[in-house]
TIKEGU-142750 format. One line per 8 residues: number of its first residue (from 1); for each residue z, y, x of C-alpha. Coordinates in Angstrom, 2 decimals. Layout:
<rs>
NUM> Z/Y/X  ...
</rs>
This chain:
<rs>
1> 19.81/-17.80/10.20  21.42/-21.03/8.84  19.21/-23.89/8.29  19.73/-24.21/4.58  20.73/-20.84/3.70  20.18/-20.05/-0.16  20.12/-16.50/-1.34  19.47/-15.15/-4.88
9> 16.73/-12.76/-3.66  14.46/-12.70/-0.60  12.67/-9.53/0.20  9.70/-9.55/2.46  9.04/-6.54/4.67  11.27/-3.63/5.56  8.90/-0.65/4.88  9.15/1.88/1.88
17> 8.69/-0.91/-0.42  11.34/-3.58/1.12  13.90/-0.94/1.76  13.58/0.58/-1.76  13.83/-2.94/-3.07  17.09/-3.69/-0.89  18.81/-0.41/-2.10  17.85/-1.10/-5.73
25> 19.25/-4.69/-5.53  22.73/-3.24/-4.06  22.58/-0.76/-7.12  22.24/-3.56/-9.65  25.23/-5.30/-8.10  23.25/-7.96/-6.21  24.62/-8.46/-2.68  23.17/-12.05/-2.40
33> 19.89/-11.03/-0.65  17.92/-10.84/2.69  15.32/-8.80/3.92  12.73/-10.78/6.18  11.21/-8.53/8.71  8.58/-9.86/11.20  9.18/-7.02/13.68  12.26/-5.93/15.56
41> 12.64/-2.70/13.53  12.48/-1.15/10.07  9.60/1.22/8.91  6.64/-0.90/7.85  3.29/1.00/8.50  5.20/3.89/9.66  6.39/1.82/12.64  3.03/0.19/13.33
49> 1.08/3.20/13.11  2.14/5.59/16.26  -1.38/6.69/17.13  -1.86/10.39/18.51  -1.67/12.80/15.57  -0.24/10.30/13.17  1.08/11.92/10.01  1.21/11.84/6.30
57> -1.23/13.40/3.79  1.23/13.66/0.97  3.84/16.29/1.19  7.28/15.36/2.76  9.48/16.07/-0.32  7.28/13.90/-2.63  6.74/11.15/0.13  10.53/10.22/0.05
65> 12.84/8.25/-2.24  14.11/10.07/-5.25  17.45/8.58/-4.78  17.44/9.63/-1.02  16.45/13.16/-0.63  15.86/14.70/2.62  16.58/18.57/2.70  15.72/18.61/6.57
73> 12.14/17.55/6.55  10.70/19.84/9.30  7.30/20.23/7.91  5.29/20.45/4.68  3.63/17.16/5.87  5.59/14.94/7.88  4.62/13.21/11.14  5.06/9.57/11.66
81> 8.13/9.88/13.79  10.00/11.81/11.23  9.15/9.51/8.38  9.92/6.52/10.50  13.33/8.22/11.55  13.68/8.90/7.59  13.47/5.03/6.91  15.92/4.10/9.66
89> 18.23/6.63/8.17  17.96/5.03/4.54  18.78/1.65/6.19  22.04/3.05/7.66  22.98/5.31/4.69  22.95/2.48/2.17  24.21/-0.07/4.40  21.15/-2.42/4.61
97> 21.07/-3.66/8.10  23.69/-6.44/7.44  20.96/-7.96/4.97  17.78/-7.45/7.37  16.85/-10.47/9.66  14.32/-9.05/12.37  12.12/-11.66/13.95  11.80/-13.50/10.82
105> 7.91/-13.48/9.99  7.13/-15.63/6.91  4.93/-18.60/7.65  5.13/-20.20/4.29  6.71/-19.90/0.84  6.33/-22.90/-1.45  7.56/-22.98/-5.03  9.96/-26.00/-5.76
113> 9.50/-26.89/-9.45  12.64/-29.23/-9.52  15.13/-26.73/-8.39  13.22/-23.61/-9.51  13.20/-21.86/-6.17  11.25/-20.80/-3.26  11.43/-22.68/0.04  10.67/-20.27/2.76
121> 9.88/-20.98/6.35  9.99/-18.13/8.86  9.77/-17.70/12.55  13.87/-17.40/12.43  14.51/-20.45/10.40  14.16/-21.50/7.05  16.04/-20.69/3.77  15.44/-20.81/-0.07
129> 15.72/-18.03/-2.62  15.65/-17.74/-6.38  13.43/-14.76/-6.47  10.97/-13.50/-3.91  10.20/-9.93/-3.76  6.91/-9.44/-1.47  6.73/-5.86/-0.04  4.52/-6.49/2.68
137> 2.35/-3.50/1.71  -1.35/-3.11/1.83  -1.72/-1.27/5.11  0.29/-3.74/7.32  -2.57/-6.14/8.79  -5.41/-4.08/10.60  -9.07/-5.17/9.92  -11.42/-5.03/12.83
145> -15.05/-5.73/12.04  -17.03/-8.63/13.51  -19.38/-6.74/15.85  -21.76/-8.92/17.91  -20.95/-8.79/21.43  -17.58/-7.09/21.13  -15.95/-10.07/23.30  -18.20/-9.12/26.09
153> -16.89/-5.55/26.48  -15.20/-5.06/29.70  -13.28/-2.08/28.87  -10.02/-1.55/26.52  -10.23/-2.49/22.85  -7.51/-1.68/20.28  -7.00/-0.81/16.70  -5.29/2.52/15.59
161> -2.62/0.33/14.05  -1.88/-1.27/17.33  -2.04/1.81/19.71  -1.82/0.91/23.53  0.40/3.82/24.81  0.23/2.28/28.07  -3.49/2.87/28.60  -4.43/6.56/29.54
169> -7.35/7.82/27.69  -7.72/10.86/30.01  -10.95/11.28/31.52  -12.40/8.30/29.73  -15.47/7.75/27.73  -13.94/6.76/24.34  -15.85/5.36/21.02  -13.97/6.07/17.84
177> -15.10/3.40/15.14  -14.58/4.62/11.61  -14.01/8.02/9.85  -11.04/7.20/7.90  -7.44/8.71/7.42  -6.53/7.63/10.88  -9.50/8.59/12.73  -9.58/12.24/11.44
185> -5.84/12.55/12.93  -6.96/10.65/16.22  -10.20/12.45/16.98  -8.62/15.98/17.45  -5.71/14.67/18.90  -7.81/13.03/22.20  -10.77/15.13/21.97  -9.52/17.62/24.61
193> -8.56/15.01/27.18  -11.23/12.51/27.07  -14.49/13.01/29.21  -16.47/12.24/26.19  -15.86/10.89/22.68  -18.50/9.24/20.54  -17.62/8.78/16.85  -19.49/6.02/15.15
201> -19.66/7.18/11.46  -20.62/4.66/8.79  -19.92/7.04/5.87  -18.99/10.77/6.23  -15.75/11.62/4.46  -14.88/14.52/2.30  -12.13/16.69/4.39  -10.26/19.40/2.81
209> -7.95/21.99/4.40  -4.53/20.59/5.16  -1.92/23.30/3.97  0.87/22.37/6.55  3.40/24.59/7.98  7.03/24.53/9.25  9.79/24.34/6.72  11.92/27.12/7.68
217> 15.56/26.96/8.53  16.30/29.15/5.58  14.54/26.65/3.27  16.50/23.73/4.68  19.94/25.45/4.30  19.09/26.10/0.86  18.20/22.67/0.11  21.35/21.25/1.71
225> 23.72/23.73/-0.11  21.73/23.43/-3.40  20.45/19.72/-3.86  18.72/20.62/-7.34  16.15/22.94/-5.33  15.02/19.69/-3.34  14.70/18.18/-6.73  12.75/21.22/-8.00
233> 10.37/21.41/-5.19  9.72/17.57/-5.58  9.12/18.09/-9.27  6.61/20.98/-8.74  4.73/18.77/-6.17  4.57/15.77/-8.70  3.43/17.94/-11.47  0.47/19.48/-9.53
241> -0.68/15.88/-8.79  -0.31/14.80/-12.45  -2.25/17.57/-13.66  -5.04/16.91/-11.05  -5.54/13.18/-11.62  -7.25/13.61/-15.12  -10.35/14.84/-13.07  -10.38/11.47/-11.03
249> -9.73/9.28/-13.93  -11.38/10.76/-16.98  -13.85/13.63/-15.89  -15.27/13.02/-12.41  -18.03/15.70/-13.16  -15.59/18.39/-12.92  -15.07/17.64/-9.17  -18.13/19.60/-8.34
257> -16.09/22.88/-7.80  -13.92/20.92/-5.14  -16.80/19.80/-3.13  -18.09/23.30/-2.85  -14.65/24.00/-1.43  -14.82/21.14/0.85  -18.29/22.29/2.12  -17.16/25.63/2.53
265> -14.41/24.25/4.80  -16.89/22.39/6.65  -19.37/25.40/7.29  -16.54/27.45/8.80  -16.08/25.12/11.57  -19.37/23.49/11.99  -22.19/26.01/12.92  -24.87/23.54/13.94
273> -26.90/22.53/10.76  -27.94/19.12/12.06  -24.39/18.18/12.76  -23.26/19.62/9.38  -26.06/17.45/7.58  -24.58/14.47/9.58  -21.13/15.13/8.24  -22.08/16.13/4.35
281> -21.18/13.17/2.22  -23.85/11.93/-0.31  -21.23/10.60/-2.79  -18.78/12.53/-5.31  -15.65/13.78/-3.84  -12.72/11.66/-4.50  -14.64/8.40/-4.73  -13.45/7.58/-1.14
289> -9.81/8.81/-0.24  -10.04/12.66/0.10  -8.84/13.67/3.75  -6.93/16.60/4.80  -7.43/18.31/8.35  -7.67/21.68/9.84  -8.76/20.25/13.28  -11.39/17.61/12.54
297> -14.25/19.59/12.04  -13.62/21.96/15.01  -13.18/18.98/17.25  -16.46/17.38/16.24  -18.14/20.72/17.18  -17.11/20.52/20.72  -19.55/19.72/23.58  -17.94/16.58/24.63
305> -18.26/14.86/21.24  -21.33/12.93/19.79  -21.29/11.93/16.15  -23.27/8.83/15.50  -24.37/7.88/11.88  -24.96/4.34/10.57  -21.96/2.65/12.50  -21.53/0.43/15.22
313> -24.12/-2.53/15.16  -23.65/-4.19/18.73  -21.81/-4.23/22.02  -23.86/-4.85/25.13  -21.39/-5.06/27.87  -20.08/-1.48/28.10  -22.87/-0.13/26.08  -22.41/0.36/22.56
321> -25.56/0.32/20.29  -25.34/1.97/16.82  -27.40/0.87/13.73  -29.91/3.60/14.34  -30.63/2.02/17.69  -28.89/5.10/19.72  -26.68/3.77/22.77  -23.39/5.13/24.32
329> -21.67/3.84/27.38  -17.85/3.85/27.15  -14.53/2.85/28.81  -12.44/2.30/25.62  -13.24/1.55/21.93  -10.53/2.51/19.21  -11.19/0.88/15.91  -9.90/3.14/12.98
337> -11.30/0.55/10.42  -8.46/0.05/8.07  -6.51/-2.82/6.90  -6.86/-5.95/4.75  -6.10/-4.39/1.24  -7.99/-6.40/-1.27  -7.10/-9.93/0.60  -3.37/-9.54/1.54
345> -2.85/-11.95/4.46  0.55/-12.90/2.86  -1.17/-14.60/-0.02  -2.50/-17.22/2.29  1.26/-17.96/2.87  2.34/-18.46/-0.72  2.14/-21.71/-2.48  2.58/-21.72/-6.41
353> 3.58/-24.16/-8.84  0.27/-25.95/-9.08  0.04/-26.31/-5.07  -2.61/-23.62/-4.71  -1.84/-20.63/-2.52  -2.25/-17.11/-3.83  -5.21/-16.50/-1.99  -6.93/-19.25/-3.77
361> -5.60/-18.17/-7.06  -6.93/-14.66/-6.19  -10.29/-16.01/-4.91  -12.17/-14.05/-7.59  -10.15/-10.98/-7.10  -6.54/-10.03/-7.15  -4.74/-9.49/-10.37  -1.01/-9.39/-11.30
369> 0.70/-8.39/-14.52  1.87/-4.80/-14.44  1.02/-4.92/-10.67  3.88/-7.25/-10.03  3.64/-10.95/-11.38  0.91/-13.45/-10.69  0.56/-16.38/-13.14  1.51/-19.81/-11.74
377> 3.83/-17.95/-9.23  7.25/-17.99/-11.07  10.06/-15.47/-9.94  7.59/-14.01/-7.18  7.01/-10.18/-7.32  4.95/-8.10/-5.16  5.76/-4.23/-4.67  2.59/-2.24/-4.26
385> 0.55/-5.09/-5.96  -2.97/-5.04/-7.38  -3.96/-1.77/-9.11  -0.89/0.03/-8.07  -2.50/2.29/-5.49  -2.98/6.00/-5.95  -5.98/8.30/-5.00  -4.11/11.75/-5.12
393> -0.28/11.42/-5.10  2.50/9.58/-3.70  2.76/5.81/-3.43  6.71/6.24/-3.30  6.36/7.00/-7.03  4.72/4.03/-7.74  6.98/2.04/-5.61  10.16/3.23/-7.64
401> 8.30/2.33/-10.87  8.09/-1.08/-9.49  11.64/-1.35/-8.50  12.63/-0.52/-12.10  10.53/-3.54/-13.25  12.15/-5.57/-10.58  15.58/-4.68/-11.61  14.95/-5.42/-15.23
409> 13.28/-8.68/-14.21  16.64/-9.97/-12.57  18.39/-8.56/-15.55  16.44/-10.78/-17.84  17.20/-13.74/-15.60  20.79/-13.19/-15.86  20.50/-12.66/-19.71  18.86/-16.14/-19.83
417> 21.57/-17.78/-18.06  21.60/-20.97/-16.03  18.71/-22.13/-13.92  15.85/-20.23/-15.02  12.66/-18.79/-14.02  9.80/-16.42/-15.21  6.29/-17.45/-15.05  3.76/-14.56/-16.01
425> 1.44/-15.91/-19.01  -2.39/-16.04/-17.98  -3.12/-14.27/-21.12  -0.91/-11.56/-20.67  -2.18/-11.16/-16.93  -5.62/-11.11/-18.43  -5.01/-8.58/-20.96  -3.24/-6.16/-18.58
433> -6.16/-6.59/-16.24  -8.73/-6.19/-18.74  -7.20/-2.94/-19.73  -6.95/-1.44/-16.10  -10.63/-2.52/-15.40  -11.98/-0.90/-18.60  -10.17/2.41/-17.70  -11.59/2.12/-14.30
441> -15.04/2.22/-15.37  -14.96/5.96/-16.01  -13.13/6.96/-12.87  -14.56/8.71/-9.94  -13.64/5.74/-7.87  -16.09/3.54/-9.77  -18.74/6.12/-10.89  -18.81/8.37/-7.73
449> -21.54/6.41/-5.65  -19.63/5.13/-2.67  -18.26/1.87/-1.41  -14.70/2.23/-0.34  -11.65/0.23/0.83  -10.44/0.12/-2.90  -13.19/-2.32/-3.70  -12.87/-5.96/-3.22
457> -15.77/-8.26/-1.86  -17.33/-8.43/-5.44  -17.10/-4.85/-5.89  -14.19/-4.63/-8.31  -11.59/-2.17/-7.92  -8.23/-4.12/-7.39  -6.44/-1.29/-5.74  -6.04/1.81/-7.54
465> -4.12/2.78/-10.77  -6.54/4.40/-13.13  -3.96/6.61/-14.72  -0.90/9.05/-13.92  2.21/7.95/-12.15  4.12/8.85/-15.53  1.91/6.42/-17.36  2.74/3.62/-14.87
473> 6.47/4.32/-15.14  6.40/3.79/-18.59  4.34/0.61/-18.51  7.09/-0.88/-15.99  10.25/0.41/-17.36  11.14/-3.01/-18.80  10.31/-6.47/-18.72  8.61/-7.69/-21.88
481> 9.57/-11.54/-22.20  6.70/-12.11/-24.40  4.42/-11.82/-21.42  6.19/-14.84/-19.64  7.02/-18.27/-20.06  10.62/-19.21/-19.43  11.14/-22.12/-17.10  14.18/-24.31/-16.93
489> 15.42/-26.78/-14.39  14.73/-30.38/-15.08  17.43/-32.37/-17.40  19.76/-34.25/-15.03  21.91/-36.06/-17.75  20.45/-38.35/-20.17  21.94/-36.18/-23.02  19.81/-33.21/-21.88
497> 16.34/-32.44/-23.28  13.61/-31.91/-21.09  10.07/-30.90/-21.71  7.08/-32.99/-20.68  6.57/-32.68/-16.94  10.19/-32.18/-16.31  10.36/-28.44/-16.87  11.38/-26.69/-20.16
505> 9.05/-23.86/-21.18  10.13/-21.33/-23.59  7.50/-18.92/-25.01  9.90/-16.04/-24.36  9.86/-14.07/-27.52  12.82/-15.98/-28.65  14.68/-15.48/-25.59  14.04/-11.67/-25.67
513> 16.78/-11.05/-28.30  19.47/-10.72/-25.71  17.22/-8.55/-23.30  14.46/-6.23/-23.47  12.72/-6.01/-26.91  8.78/-6.91/-26.64  6.54/-4.10/-26.76  4.64/-3.77/-29.92
521> 1.38/-4.59/-27.92  2.58/-8.07/-27.39  0.18/-9.63/-24.63  -2.49/-7.19/-25.42  -3.09/-3.87/-23.62  0.30/-2.03/-23.51  0.76/0.55/-26.14  2.59/2.82/-23.63
529> -0.62/3.10/-21.50  -2.81/6.01/-22.60  -6.49/4.86/-23.02
</rs>
């Protein structure tokens, strides 16, 4: 990487968000961009998570790009290796590899107000960019709880997202800490081979049957011969989930029927009433992520498995002590305890216009305009930003909506001409987030009686989008310049006018004439989002 390289756009990360951004940039005619990747291959979370049983809980044909359909998905729900191979394929087909810089973990990004650019320090060298698209993803940095005495444990310790494939679990006494989406896939995968498995459960999850099956060769041939059948399949999967979302966002009380189905699923596999009582959640289904598995409950019913409620409280040498005082001797600890979702680690490395980091700006909770732009961080956008997550559908749908927004953002900069940047107006950011949080109040994620990883330290849901994917797509179809301040580079000649402080600021509405028309809602809650 050249010492003083400058590019139009720097994309951070090469998972679904980063590769999607790269494809969209090329489609917009922008080839002056780089993708900065800290690892040595693409794939993001589907590269990092390679634990036994790792698979997606969204149907394959919905968990893929609309512009890169895959007629050859082997199963209704794909495993990690197939999704990773798909992302490698996308990188090849769309000729993205010349743009990707591996081993280029970002150490710091600093906004240069004089030159209207981002100065970026990476492990592979330094560069600058007019625009930064951060696609590091919320499931990229593992979170390990601070357990007293953990340092004293003499055995093996690792997180599910950093699986140690060189360590053989066969015949070992293993502790699985956590009962989230990773744990319910790991437990049935390792249970048959370990000597004993102790599951430390802080909160019981709701688990529904997984309607997985092999996709037949006939179906795949049909999809290859008639591509519209792939689109039709994707459309049906999408439509079903769009209809379901109303129960989560507007009518949580209607989810009782689904709870009865989940309890029936448990009762079929778990005959022991004491164990069934441990595994029955005490909150509304959907409040935490609903998990899919046909093998989790049968694995927990096996004689070499113990379920300990209350979570792991302390480690004393090789003895693990639960919150209820029970103890277990183990040889290895596997943490399935999630990720830094509401406190993105990248935020500590982004220094905005006022010299503060994004983490400092977000100290009271993450918030961004339409999930993309943060006030005080010009020409910096995030993919899968605050309140863009989903509780019941495919994140790829949300990513593609944000790519639409990114594309129009860059078009608006071109319309403005010259050296220009867009900075989200604080009142616009506030109005958007007020709307989101008002809608959040009636959703199952806020009313369901649980504490989930969707909530930040203050209990605010900064993760989930409280609506349909269609609503979000409408809300991000174009950039409203009325929601931004236009920044201009300082005047260099005596004849050029400059605003006090050296940067010209334009309210944006006047500049919108040549670009997107402002939404009728202005900086208030967007009219295109249904309340």
